[in-house]
C-alpha positions in Angstrom: -18.4 29.7 28.4 -18.0 29.4 24.6 -14.2 28.8 24.9 -14.8 26.3 27.7 -17.3 24.4 25.6 -14.9 24.3 22.7 -12.1 22.9 24.8 -14.5 20.2 26.1 -15.5 19.2 22.6 -11.9 19.1 21.5 -10.9 16.9 24.5 -13.8 14.5 23.6 -12.6 14.2 20.0 -9.0 13.5 21.1 -10.0 10.9 23.7 -12.2 9.1 21.2 -9.4 8.8 18.7 -11.2 11.1 16.2 -9.5 12.3 13.1 -9.5 15.9 11.9 -8.9 15.8 8.2 -9.3 18.3 5.3 -12.5 17.4 3.5 -12.1 19.1 0.1 -15.8 18.6 -0.4 -15.3 14.9 0.6 -16.8 13.2 3.6 -14.9 10.6 5.6 -16.4 7.1 5.5 -17.9 5.3 8.5 -15.9 4.3 11.5 -13.9 1.2 10.8 -14.2 -0.8 14.0 -16.6 -3.4 12.6 -14.5 -3.9 9.5 -11.0 -4.1 11.1 -9.0 -7.2 10.6 -7.7 -9.5 13.3 -4.1 -10.7 12.7 -3.5 -14.4 12.9 -1.7 -15.6 16.1 1.8 -16.9 15.4 1.9 -20.7 16.0 5.6 -20.7 16.8 6.8 -22.1 13.4 9.3 -20.1 11.3 8.4 -20.3 7.6 10.1 -19.3 4.4 7.7 -18.9 1.4 8.6 -18.1 -2.2 6.0 -15.3 -3.0 6.9 -12.6 -5.6 5.7 -9.1 -4.6 5.6 -7.0 -7.8 6.2 -3.2 -7.4 4.6 -0.9 -9.9 4.4 2.9 -10.0 3.0 4.8 -13.0 0.8 2.9 -15.5 0.4 5.5 -18.2 1.7 7.0 -21.4 4.9 9.0 -20.9 4.5 12.8 -20.8 6.6 14.8 -23.3 8.7 16.2 -20.5 9.4 12.9 -18.7 12.8 12.9 -17.0 14.9 9.7 -16.4 13.2 8.9 -13.1 9.7 9.4 -14.5 10.5 7.2 -17.5 12.0 4.4 -15.5 8.9 4.3 -13.2 6.4 4.3 -16.0 4.8 1.2 -17.6 2.7 1.7 -20.7 -1.0 0.6 -20.2 -0.7 -1.9 -23.0 2.3 -3.5 -21.4 0.5 -3.6 -18.0 -2.4 -5.4 -19.6 0.0 -7.8 -21.1 1.5 -8.4 -17.7 -1.9 -9.2 -16.2 -2.7 -11.4 -19.2 0.5 -13.4 -18.6 -0.2 -13.9 -14.9 -3.7 -15.0 -15.7 -2.9 -17.6 -18.4 0.2 -18.8 -16.6 -1.9 -19.7 -13.6 -0.7 -17.1 -11.1 -3.2 -16.1 -8.4 -2.8 -12.6 -6.9 -3.1 -12.7 -3.1 -2.9 -9.9 -0.5 -0.1 -9.1 1.9 -2.6 -10.0 4.6 -2.9 -13.5 3.0 0.9 -13.7 3.1 1.0 -12.6 6.7 -1.5 -15.3 7.7 0.5 -17.9 5.8 3.7 -17.0 7.5 2.3 -16.8 11.0 -0.2 -19.7 11.0 0.4 -21.8 7.9 -2.7 -20.8 6.1 -2.3 -22.3 2.7 -1.7 -20.1 -0.4 -2.5 -21.0 -4.0 0.0 -23.0 -6.0 1.4 -19.9 -7.8 0.8 -16.9 -5.6 1.8 -13.4 -6.5 1.3 -10.0 -4.8 0.6 -6.9 -6.9 1.6 -3.6 -5.2 1.4 0.0 -6.6 3.3 2.8 -4.9 2.4 6.5 -4.5 -1.3 6.5 -5.4 -1.2 8.0 -8.9 -4.4 9.0 -10.6 -3.8 6.4 -13.3 -4.2 3.7 -10.7 -7.9 4.5 -10.8 -8.2 5.0 -14.6 -5.7 2.5 -16.0 -5.1 -0.1 -13.4 -8.4 -0.7 -11.6 -10.4 -1.6 -14.7 -7.8 -4.1 -15.8 -7.6 -5.7 -12.4 -11.4 -6.0 -12.2 -11.5 -7.6 -15.7 -9.2 -10.4 -14.6 -10.7 -10.7 -11.1 -7.4 -9.6 -9.5 -6.9 -7.7 -6.3 -3.9 -5.5 -5.4 -2.3 -3.3 -2.7 -2.0 0.5 -3.3 0.3 2.4 -1.0 -1.1 6.0 -0.7 0.6 9.3 0.1 -2.4 10.7 2.0 -1.2 14.3 1.8 -1.8 14.4 -1.9 -5.4 13.4 -1.4 -5.8 16.1 1.3 -4.4 18.7 -1.1 -6.6 17.6 -4.0 -3.5 17.0 -6.2 -5.0 16.0 -9.6 -2.0 13.8 -10.5 -2.8 11.5 -7.5 -5.9 9.6 -6.3 -8.7 11.6 -4.6 -10.3 10.5 -1.4 -13.4 9.6 -3.5 -11.4 7.4 -5.7 -9.5 5.8 -2.8 -12.8 5.0 -1.1 -14.2 3.5 -4.4 -11.1 1.3 -4.8 -11.3 0.1 -1.2 -15.0 -0.7 -1.7 -14.0 -2.7 -4.9 -11.8 -4.9 -2.7 -8.4 -3.3 -3.1 -6.1 -2.8 -0.1 -5.5 0.9 0.3 -2.5 1.2 2.6 0.0 3.7 4.1 2.9 5.3 2.2 3.1 8.2 4.8 1.5 11.6 4.5 4.1 13.5 2.5 6.5 10.8 1.1 9.4 12.3 3.1 12.7 10.5 3.7 12.1 9.0 7.1 15.8 8.5 8.0 17.3 10.5 10.9 13.9 12.0 11.9 12.6 12.8 15.4 9.9 10.7 17.0 7.1 13.3 16.6 7.8 13.5 12.8 7.6 9.8 12.4 4.4 9.5 14.3 2.9 12.3 12.2 3.9 10.6 8.9 3.0 7.1 9.9 0.1 7.3 12.3 -1.4 10.4 10.5 -1.6 8.6 7.2 -3.1 5.5 8.8 -5.8 7.5 10.5 -6.7 9.4 7.3 -7.1 6.1 5.4 -9.2 4.6 8.2 -11.4 7.7 8.3 -12.1 7.9 4.6 -12.2 4.2 3.7 -13.8 2.7 6.8 -11.0 0.1 7.0 -7.9 0.1 9.2 -4.5 0.1 7.5 -2.0 -2.5 8.8 0.5 -2.4 5.9 3.3 0.1 5.1 5.7 1.0 2.3 8.8 3.1 3.0 9.0 6.3 0.8 11.8 5.8 -1.7 12.6 2.6 0.2 14.5 4.6 2.8 14.4 3.8 6.5 16.7 3.3 9.5 16.7 1.5 12.9 14.8 4.4 14.4 12.0 4.0 11.9 11.8 0.3 12.6 11.5 0.9 16.3 8.6 3.3 15.8 6.8 0.9 13.4 7.1 -1.8 16.0 4.9 0.2 18.4 2.1 0.6 15.8 -0.5 -1.9 14.5 1.5 -2.4 11.3 1.8 -6.0 10.5 4.0 -6.0 7.5 6.1 -3.4 5.6 7.6 -3.7 2.1 10.9 -2.4 0.9 12.5 -1.7 -2.5 15.1 -4.4 -1.9 15.0 -7.1 -4.5 14.0 -10.7 -3.5 11.3 -13.3 -3.7 11.6 -15.2 -0.4 9.3 -14.1 2.4 9.9 -15.2 6.0 7.9 -15.2 9.2 10.3 -13.0 11.1 11.0 -10.5 8.4 7.9 -8.5 9.3 9.1 -5.0 8.3 11.6 -5.6 5.5 9.7 -7.6 2.8 11.6 -7.7 -0.5 9.9 -6.9 -3.8 10.5 -7.1 -7.5 10.6 -3.7 -9.2 8.9 -3.2 -12.5 10.7 -0.8 -14.8 9.7 1.0 -18.0 11.4 -1.7 -20.1 10.0 -4.7 -18.2 8.0 -6.4 -20.9 6.3 -9.8 -20.6 9.6 -11.6 -21.1 11.2 -9.5 -18.3 8.3 -10.2 -16.0 8.6 -14.0 -16.6 12.3 -13.7 -15.8 11.6 -11.9 -12.5 9.1 -14.5 -11.6 11.7 -17.2 -12.2 10.4 -18.3 -15.5 7.8 -20.5 -13.9 
């Protein structure tokens, strides 16, 4: 009778779309149904919009043992603040990838000088060094989270408590898979686990559905694209350089990579000097 009752309970959980996640002394947030977004209906017009999507990684001081990759992906906090100061005083308005999606599908107007701020990998410094600066300027941003690091309690990455706090502060906390694995040449079940699993975890802990995606290391193939098309993912960003966003380029949006040596002058050049 006990076994039969357990199986019935498990079946109910699966049928209701429940998520079984490691808590690590955290409690998932409320169910997100009331807070889910509704994507704009495409009005049939193809659009091309110049919107720079900036791609940041670490915002911290360099550790003593930093290798070449760590160095290249790290921007000093003082330089990051200078970036935000430049955007603010040059009249740029940070918008979300959801705003861009609406503009491309239905023509919803964007500010005169829109820019999108994205941060990959969900490092702990995004909470300590990035969030306070964004809030000071009244900016919002998109953070692509490797959910397995939060499940594991990795101290170098954001915890579920911090992810929830950032979502509550108006930041978009979106999927960067569960384990940051290379998705190329992978079986269907693996892709579903990495993509759908990370989305469900974010939804459970933040109370908001995730509809955006960033490819780990920028790697993907046609098989990945075909799986993404079956999921409620509205836009996906790449690591390919570019500034022009189009209606039909749903899963291959270009971005502008911020490097360790990208100062304010370099940022201005990336943005076109405008």
